[in-house]
PDB file of N, CA, C, O and CB in Angstrom:
ATOM      1  N   MET A   1     166.025  77.035  57.229  1.00  0.00           N
ATOM      2  CA  MET A   1     167.337  76.524  56.883  1.00  0.00           C
ATOM      3  C   MET A   1     167.475  76.579  55.366  1.00  0.00           C
ATOM      4  O   MET A   1     166.535  76.243  54.646  1.00  0.00           O
ATOM      5  CB  MET A   1     167.545  75.073  57.424  1.00  0.00           C
ATOM      6  N   THR A   2     168.622  76.992  54.885  1.00  0.00           N
ATOM      7  CA  THR A   2     168.859  77.028  53.441  1.00  0.00           C
ATOM      8  C   THR A   2     170.032  76.131  53.078  1.00  0.00           C
ATOM      9  O   THR A   2     170.937  75.913  53.883  1.00  0.00           O
ATOM     10  CB  THR A   2     169.122  78.470  52.967  1.00  0.00           C
ATOM     11  N   PHE A   3     170.005  75.626  51.879  1.00  0.00           N
ATOM     12  CA  PHE A   3     171.082  74.792  51.352  1.00  0.00           C
ATOM     13  C   PHE A   3     171.460  75.335  49.986  1.00  0.00           C
ATOM     14  O   PHE A   3     170.605  75.843  49.262  1.00  0.00           O
ATOM     15  CB  PHE A   3     170.658  73.284  51.265  1.00  0.00           C
ATOM     16  N   GLY A   4     172.716  75.234  49.633  1.00  0.00           N
ATOM     17  CA  GLY A   4     173.138  75.664  48.306  1.00  0.00           C
ATOM     18  C   GLY A   4     173.807  77.017  48.325  1.00  0.00           C
ATOM     19  O   GLY A   4     174.579  77.331  49.231  1.00  0.00           O
ATOM     20  N   GLY A   5     173.508  77.811  47.325  1.00  0.00           N
ATOM     21  CA  GLY A   5     174.197  79.069  47.122  1.00  0.00           C
ATOM     22  C   GLY A   5     173.764  80.224  48.000  1.00  0.00           C
ATOM     23  O   GLY A   5     174.375  81.292  47.943  1.00  0.00           O
ATOM     24  N   HIS A   6     172.733  80.050  48.809  1.00  0.00           N
ATOM     25  CA  HIS A   6     172.238  81.147  49.637  1.00  0.00           C
ATOM     26  C   HIS A   6     172.440  80.828  51.112  1.00  0.00           C
ATOM     27  O   HIS A   6     172.123  79.727  51.563  1.00  0.00           O
ATOM     28  CB  HIS A   6     170.751  81.420  49.346  1.00  0.00           C
ATOM     29  N   ASP A   7     172.968  81.792  51.865  1.00  0.00           N
ATOM     30  CA  ASP A   7     173.168  81.613  53.297  1.00  0.00           C
ATOM     31  C   ASP A   7     171.895  81.871  54.086  1.00  0.00           C
ATOM     32  O   ASP A   7     171.643  81.216  55.097  1.00  0.00           O
ATOM     33  CB  ASP A   7     174.268  82.526  53.787  1.00  0.00           C
ATOM     34  N   PHE A   8     171.090  82.824  53.626  1.00  0.00           N
ATOM     35  CA  PHE A   8     169.803  83.071  54.271  1.00  0.00           C
ATOM     36  C   PHE A   8     168.858  83.774  53.305  1.00  0.00           C
ATOM     37  O   PHE A   8     169.282  84.316  52.284  1.00  0.00           O
ATOM     38  CB  PHE A   8     169.987  83.911  55.552  1.00  0.00           C
ATOM     39  N   VAL A   9     167.579  83.757  53.642  1.00  0.00           N
ATOM     40  CA  VAL A   9     166.534  84.369  52.827  1.00  0.00           C
ATOM     41  C   VAL A   9     165.784  85.360  53.711  1.00  0.00           C
ATOM     42  O   VAL A   9     165.439  85.050  54.851  1.00  0.00           O
ATOM     43  CB  VAL A   9     165.561  83.286  52.222  1.00  0.00           C
ATOM     44  N   VAL A  10     165.536  86.536  53.184  1.00  0.00           N
ATOM     45  CA  VAL A  10     164.735  87.531  53.889  1.00  0.00           C
ATOM     46  C   VAL A  10     163.440  87.712  53.113  1.00  0.00           C
ATOM     47  O   VAL A  10     163.462  87.998  51.916  1.00  0.00           O
ATOM     48  CB  VAL A  10     165.503  88.892  54.044  1.00  0.00           C
ATOM     49  N   ILE A  11     162.328  87.547  53.786  1.00  0.00           N
ATOM     50  CA  ILE A  11     161.024  87.824  53.177  1.00  0.00           C
ATOM     51  C   ILE A  11     160.534  89.111  53.819  1.00  0.00           C
ATOM     52  O   ILE A  11     160.309  89.177  55.028  1.00  0.00           O
ATOM     53  CB  ILE A  11     159.988  86.623  53.382  1.00  0.00           C
ATOM     54  N   HIS A  12     160.375  90.120  52.996  1.00  0.00           N
ATOM     55  CA  HIS A  12     160.033  91.459  53.495  1.00  0.00           C
ATOM     56  C   HIS A  12     158.813  91.974  52.752  1.00  0.00           C
ATOM     57  O   HIS A  12     158.788  91.973  51.521  1.00  0.00           O
ATOM     58  CB  HIS A  12     161.226  92.443  53.330  1.00  0.00           C
ATOM     59  N   GLU A  13     157.814  92.410  53.480  1.00  0.00           N
ATOM     60  CA  GLU A  13     156.630  93.005  52.866  1.00  0.00           C
ATOM     61  C   GLU A  13     156.697  94.508  53.080  1.00  0.00           C
ATOM     62  O   GLU A  13     156.894  94.973  54.203  1.00  0.00           O
ATOM     63  CB  GLU A  13     155.308  92.408  53.462  1.00  0.00           C
ATOM     64  N   ALA A  14     156.535  95.268  52.004  1.00  0.00           N
ATOM     65  CA  ALA A  14     156.627  96.720  52.082  1.00  0.00           C
ATOM     66  C   ALA A  14     155.370  97.347  51.486  1.00  0.00           C
ATOM     67  O   ALA A  14     154.715  96.743  50.636  1.00  0.00           O
ATOM     68  CB  ALA A  14     157.892  97.230  51.352  1.00  0.00           C
ATOM     69  N   PRO A  15     155.037  98.548  51.927  1.00  0.00           N
ATOM     70  CA  PRO A  15     153.839  99.207  51.403  1.00  0.00           C
ATOM     71  C   PRO A  15     153.990  99.696  49.959  1.00  0.00           C
ATOM     72  O   PRO A  15     152.999  99.901  49.259  1.00  0.00           O
ATOM     73  CB  PRO A  15     153.483 100.372  52.285  1.00  0.00           C
ATOM     74  N   ASP A  16     155.243  99.879  49.520  1.00  0.00           N
ATOM     75  CA  ASP A  16     155.475 100.332  48.152  1.00  0.00           C
ATOM     76  C   ASP A  16     156.892  99.943  47.729  1.00  0.00           C
ATOM     77  O   ASP A  16     157.704  99.514  48.548  1.00  0.00           O
ATOM     78  CB  ASP A  16     155.262 101.872  48.031  1.00  0.00           C
ATOM     79  N   LEU A  17     157.170 100.103  46.438  1.00  0.00           N
ATOM     80  CA  LEU A  17     158.459  99.688  45.884  1.00  0.00           C
ATOM     81  C   LEU A  17     159.610 100.498  46.475  1.00  0.00           C
ATOM     82  O   LEU A  17     160.680  99.944  46.726  1.00  0.00           O
ATOM     83  CB  LEU A  17     158.451  99.830  44.362  1.00  0.00           C
ATOM     84  N   ALA A  18     159.415 101.788  46.700  1.00  0.00           N
ATOM     85  CA  ALA A  18     160.486 102.624  47.252  1.00  0.00           C
ATOM     86  C   ALA A  18     160.919 102.121  48.627  1.00  0.00           C
ATOM     87  O   ALA A  18     162.113 102.088  48.924  1.00  0.00           O
ATOM     88  CB  ALA A  18     160.028 104.089  47.347  1.00  0.00           C
ATOM     89  N   SER A  19     159.969 101.734  49.458  1.00  0.00           N
ATOM     90  CA  SER A  19     160.299 101.206  50.789  1.00  0.00           C
ATOM     91  C   SER A  19     161.049  99.884  50.676  1.00  0.00           C
ATOM     92  O   SER A  19     161.985  99.629  51.434  1.00  0.00           O
ATOM     93  CB  SER A  19     159.023 101.017  51.629  1.00  0.00           C
ATOM     94  N   ALA A  20     160.641  99.058  49.742  1.00  0.00           N
ATOM     95  CA  ALA A  20     161.314  97.774  49.544  1.00  0.00           C
ATOM     96  C   ALA A  20     162.756  97.986  49.101  1.00  0.00           C
ATOM     97  O   ALA A  20     163.659  97.286  49.559  1.00  0.00           O
ATOM     98  CB  ALA A  20     160.561  96.924  48.508  1.00  0.00           C
ATOM     99  N   VAL A  21     162.969  98.943  48.217  1.00  0.00           N
ATOM    100  CA  VAL A  21     164.323  99.246  47.744  1.00  0.00           C
ATOM    101  C   VAL A  21     165.181  99.758  48.896  1.00  0.00           C
ATOM    102  O   VAL A  21     166.351  99.389  49.003  1.00  0.00           O
ATOM    103  CB  VAL A  21     164.284 100.287  46.601  1.00  0.00           C
ATOM    104  N   GLN A  22     164.624 100.596  49.754  1.00  0.00           N
ATOM    105  CA  GLN A  22     165.377 101.101  50.903  1.00  0.00           C
ATOM    106  C   GLN A  22     165.847  99.956  51.790  1.00  0.00           C
ATOM    107  O   GLN A  22     166.981  99.966  52.269  1.00  0.00           O
ATOM    108  CB  GLN A  22     164.523 102.081  51.717  1.00  0.00           C
ATOM    109  N   THR A  23     164.986  98.974  52.009  1.00  0.00           N
ATOM    110  CA  THR A  23     165.362  97.828  52.837  1.00  0.00           C
ATOM    111  C   THR A  23     166.458  97.017  52.158  1.00  0.00           C
ATOM    112  O   THR A  23     167.412  96.597  52.813  1.00  0.00           O
ATOM    113  CB  THR A  23     164.138  96.939  53.120  1.00  0.00           C
ATOM    114  N   ALA A  24     166.333  96.794  50.859  1.00  0.00           N
ATOM    115  CA  ALA A  24     167.356  96.037  50.127  1.00  0.00           C
ATOM    116  C   ALA A  24     168.711  96.735  50.217  1.00  0.00           C
ATOM    117  O   ALA A  24     169.735  96.075  50.397  1.00  0.00           O
ATOM    118  CB  ALA A  24     166.947  95.862  48.649  1.00  0.00           C
ATOM    119  N   VAL A  25     168.728  98.054  50.094  1.00  0.00           N
ATOM    120  CA  VAL A  25     169.973  98.810  50.178  1.00  0.00           C
ATOM    121  C   VAL A  25     170.574  98.693  51.579  1.00  0.00           C
ATOM    122  O   VAL A  25     171.787  98.538  51.720  1.00  0.00           O
ATOM    123  CB  VAL A  25     169.731 100.290  49.818  1.00  0.00           C
ATOM    124  N   LYS A  26     169.741  98.765  52.607  1.00  0.00           N
ATOM    125  CA  LYS A  26     170.239  98.624  53.982  1.00  0.00           C
ATOM    126  C   LYS A  26     170.881  97.252  54.185  1.00  0.00           C
ATOM    127  O   LYS A  26     171.921  97.147  54.835  1.00  0.00           O
ATOM    128  CB  LYS A  26     169.093  98.830  54.998  1.00  0.00           C
ATOM    129  N   ILE A  27     170.276  96.215  53.640  1.00  0.00           N
ATOM    130  CA  ILE A  27     170.832  94.863  53.777  1.00  0.00           C
ATOM    131  C   ILE A  27     172.167  94.777  53.052  1.00  0.00           C
ATOM    132  O   ILE A  27     173.123  94.211  53.582  1.00  0.00           O
ATOM    133  CB  ILE A  27     169.848  93.800  53.224  1.00  0.00           C
ATOM    134  N   ARG A  28     172.245  95.333  51.840  1.00  0.00           N
ATOM    135  CA  ARG A  28     173.491  95.307  51.072  1.00  0.00           C
ATOM    136  C   ARG A  28     174.619  96.037  51.781  1.00  0.00           C
ATOM    137  O   ARG A  28     175.789  95.711  51.587  1.00  0.00           O
ATOM    138  CB  ARG A  28     173.272  95.916  49.704  1.00  0.00           C
ATOM    139  N   ASN A  29     174.274  97.028  52.603  1.00  0.00           N
ATOM    140  CA  ASN A  29     175.287  97.838  53.275  1.00  0.00           C
ATOM    141  C   ASN A  29     175.733  97.273  54.620  1.00  0.00           C
ATOM    142  O   ASN A  29     176.561  97.888  55.292  1.00  0.00           O
ATOM    143  CB  ASN A  29     174.765  99.224  53.473  1.00  0.00           C
ATOM    144  N   ILE A  30     175.210  96.126  55.028  1.00  0.00           N
ATOM    145  CA  ILE A  30     175.630  95.499  56.274  1.00  0.00           C
ATOM    146  C   ILE A  30     177.068  94.987  56.093  1.00  0.00           C
ATOM    147  O   ILE A  30     177.349  94.267  55.134  1.00  0.00           O
ATOM    148  CB  ILE A  30     174.654  94.332  56.679  1.00  0.00           C
ATOM    149  N   PRO A  31     177.971  95.350  57.000  1.00  0.00           N
ATOM    150  CA  PRO A  31     179.348  94.863  56.886  1.00  0.00           C
ATOM    151  C   PRO A  31     179.391  93.329  56.822  1.00  0.00           C
ATOM    152  O   PRO A  31     178.736  92.648  57.611  1.00  0.00           O
ATOM    153  CB  PRO A  31     180.189  95.367  58.075  1.00  0.00           C
ATOM    154  N   GLY A  32     180.157  92.808  55.887  1.00  0.00           N
ATOM    155  CA  GLY A  32     180.274  91.365  55.719  1.00  0.00           C
ATOM    156  C   GLY A  32     179.376  90.801  54.634  1.00  0.00           C
ATOM    157  O   GLY A  32     179.611  89.692  54.156  1.00  0.00           O
ATOM    158  N   VAL A  33     178.344  91.548  54.234  1.00  0.00           N
ATOM    159  CA  VAL A  33     177.487  91.100  53.135  1.00  0.00           C
ATOM    160  C   VAL A  33     178.246  91.350  51.844  1.00  0.00           C
ATOM    161  O   VAL A  33     178.590  92.488  51.524  1.00  0.00           O
ATOM    162  CB  VAL A  33     176.092  91.842  53.136  1.00  0.00           C
ATOM    163  N   THR A  34     178.503  90.284  51.111  1.00  0.00           N
ATOM    164  CA  THR A  34     179.306  90.411  49.887  1.00  0.00           C
ATOM    165  C   THR A  34     178.481  90.350  48.611  1.00  0.00           C
ATOM    166  O   THR A  34     178.946  90.779  47.555  1.00  0.00           O
ATOM    167  CB  THR A  34     180.347  89.329  49.849  1.00  0.00           C
ATOM    168  N   ASP A  35     177.264  89.823  48.691  1.00  0.00           N
ATOM    169  CA  ASP A  35     176.435  89.697  47.495  1.00  0.00           C
ATOM    170  C   ASP A  35     174.990  89.547  47.921  1.00  0.00           C
ATOM    171  O   ASP A  35     174.707  88.951  48.960  1.00  0.00           O
ATOM    172  CB  ASP A  35     176.880  88.495  46.618  1.00  0.00           C
ATOM    173  N   THR A  36     174.074  90.082  47.130  1.00  0.00           N
ATOM    174  CA  THR A  36     172.644  89.910  47.378  1.00  0.00           C
ATOM    175  C   THR A  36     171.936  89.629  46.068  1.00  0.00           C
ATOM    176  O   THR A  36     172.455  89.919  44.991  1.00  0.00           O
ATOM    177  CB  THR A  36     172.042  91.158  48.065  1.00  0.00           C
ATOM    178  N   GLU A  37     170.752  89.066  46.172  1.00  0.00           N
ATOM    179  CA  GLU A  37     169.884  88.864  45.018  1.00  0.00           C
ATOM    180  C   GLU A  37     168.485  89.265  45.455  1.00  0.00           C
ATOM    181  O   GLU A  37     167.944  88.710  46.411  1.00  0.00           O
ATOM    182  CB  GLU A  37     169.929  87.370  44.495  1.00  0.00           C
ATOM    183  N   THR A  38     167.904  90.225  44.760  1.00  0.00           N
ATOM    184  CA  THR A  38     166.579  90.716  45.108  1.00  0.00           C
ATOM    185  C   THR A  38     165.571  90.197  44.097  1.00  0.00           C
ATOM    186  O   THR A  38     165.753  90.343  42.889  1.00  0.00           O
ATOM    187  CB  THR A  38     166.556  92.260  45.162  1.00  0.00           C
ATOM    188  N   ILE A  39     164.518  89.597  44.598  1.00  0.00           N
ATOM    189  CA  ILE A  39     163.428  89.095  43.757  1.00  0.00           C
ATOM    190  C   ILE A  39     162.155  89.749  44.258  1.00  0.00           C
ATOM    191  O   ILE A  39     161.802  89.615  45.429  1.00  0.00           O
ATOM    192  CB  ILE A  39     163.323  87.514  43.796  1.00  0.00           C
ATOM    193  N   ILE A  40     161.462  90.458  43.373  1.00  0.00           N
ATOM    194  CA  ILE A  40     160.237  91.155  43.752  1.00  0.00           C
ATOM    195  C   ILE A  40     159.036  90.319  43.324  1.00  0.00           C
ATOM    196  O   ILE A  40     158.921  89.920  42.165  1.00  0.00           O
ATOM    197  CB  ILE A  40     160.179  92.574  43.115  1.00  0.00           C
ATOM    198  N   CYS A  41     158.159  90.066  44.266  1.00  0.00           N
ATOM    199  CA  CYS A  41     156.915  89.341  44.003  1.00  0.00           C
ATOM    200  C   CYS A  41     155.761  90.292  44.231  1.00  0.00           C
ATOM    201  O   CYS A  41     155.717  90.993  45.242  1.00  0.00           O
ATOM    202  CB  CYS A  41     156.783  88.072  44.907  1.00  0.00           C
ATOM    203  N   MET A  42     154.832  90.319  43.301  1.00  0.00           N
ATOM    204  CA  MET A  42     153.675  91.191  43.448  1.00  0.00           C
ATOM    205  C   MET A  42     152.403  90.381  43.267  1.00  0.00           C
ATOM    206  O   MET A  42     152.358  89.416  42.505  1.00  0.00           O
ATOM    207  CB  MET A  42     153.729  92.356  42.438  1.00  0.00           C
ATOM    208  N   ASP A  43     151.391  90.795  43.975  1.00  0.00           N
ATOM    209  CA  ASP A  43     150.077  90.182  43.835  1.00  0.00           C
ATOM    210  C   ASP A  43     149.523  90.530  42.457  1.00  0.00           C
ATOM    211  O   ASP A  43     149.648  91.670  42.011  1.00  0.00           O
ATOM    212  CB  ASP A  43     149.110  90.656  44.965  1.00  0.00           C
ATOM    213  N   ILE A  44     148.920  89.570  41.786  1.00  0.00           N
ATOM    214  CA  ILE A  44     148.403  89.795  40.425  1.00  0.00           C
ATOM    215  C   ILE A  44     147.373  90.917  40.401  1.00  0.00           C
ATOM    216  O   ILE A  44     147.233  91.610  39.393  1.00  0.00           O
ATOM    217  CB  ILE A  44     147.779  88.507  39.868  1.00  0.00           C
ATOM    218  N   HIS A  45     146.652  91.100  41.503  1.00  0.00           N
ATOM    219  CA  HIS A  45     145.667  92.171  41.571  1.00  0.00           C
ATOM    220  C   HIS A  45     146.347  93.545  41.590  1.00  0.00           C
ATOM    221  O   HIS A  45     145.810  94.508  41.044  1.00  0.00           O
ATOM    222  CB  HIS A  45     144.782  91.998  42.812  1.00  0.00           C
ATOM    223  N   GLU A  46     147.499  93.636  42.201  1.00  0.00           N
ATOM    224  CA  GLU A  46     148.245  94.889  42.202  1.00  0.00           C
ATOM    225  C   GLU A  46     148.786  95.198  40.821  1.00  0.00           C
ATOM    226  O   GLU A  46     148.765  96.348  40.383  1.00  0.00           O
ATOM    227  CB  GLU A  46     149.385  94.834  43.210  1.00  0.00           C
ATOM    228  N   VAL A  47     149.272  94.173  40.134  1.00  0.00           N
ATOM    229  CA  VAL A  47     149.890  94.358  38.821  1.00  0.00           C
ATOM    230  C   VAL A  47     148.866  94.827  37.798  1.00  0.00           C
ATOM    231  O   VAL A  47     149.127  95.754  37.030  1.00  0.00           O
ATOM    232  CB  VAL A  47     150.546  93.058  38.350  1.00  0.00           C
ATOM    233  N   PHE A  48     147.696  94.184  37.788  1.00  0.00           N
ATOM    234  CA  PHE A  48     146.696  94.464  36.767  1.00  0.00           C
ATOM    235  C   PHE A  48     145.540  95.314  37.264  1.00  0.00           C
ATOM    236  O   PHE A  48     144.591  95.557  36.518  1.00  0.00           O
ATOM    237  CB  PHE A  48     146.167  93.186  36.224  1.00  0.00           C
ATOM    238  N   GLY A  49     145.599  95.769  38.503  1.00  0.00           N
ATOM    239  CA  GLY A  49     144.550  96.618  39.040  1.00  0.00           C
ATOM    240  C   GLY A  49     143.198  95.925  39.120  1.00  0.00           C
ATOM    241  O   GLY A  49     142.159  96.562  38.948  1.00  0.00           O
ATOM    242  N   LEU A  50     143.210  94.615  39.384  1.00  0.00           N
ATOM    243  CA  LEU A  50     141.949  93.861  39.442  1.00  0.00           C
ATOM    244  C   LEU A  50     141.259  94.051  40.772  1.00  0.00           C
ATOM    245  O   LEU A  50     140.186  93.491  40.996  1.00  0.00           O
ATOM    246  CB  LEU A  50     142.197  92.376  39.200  1.00  0.00           C
TER     247      LEU A  50
END
């Protein structure tokens, strides 16, 4: 359940950034969707190659 400025939240795990972007674009193109906000979270080990 969400309260405030967001109607729903999608948590999506993708194998790479290109796949994640494709999913975000598909969501934005759903009829009736008027606005989206994409936040990318990455594991610190992925970012720094640890």
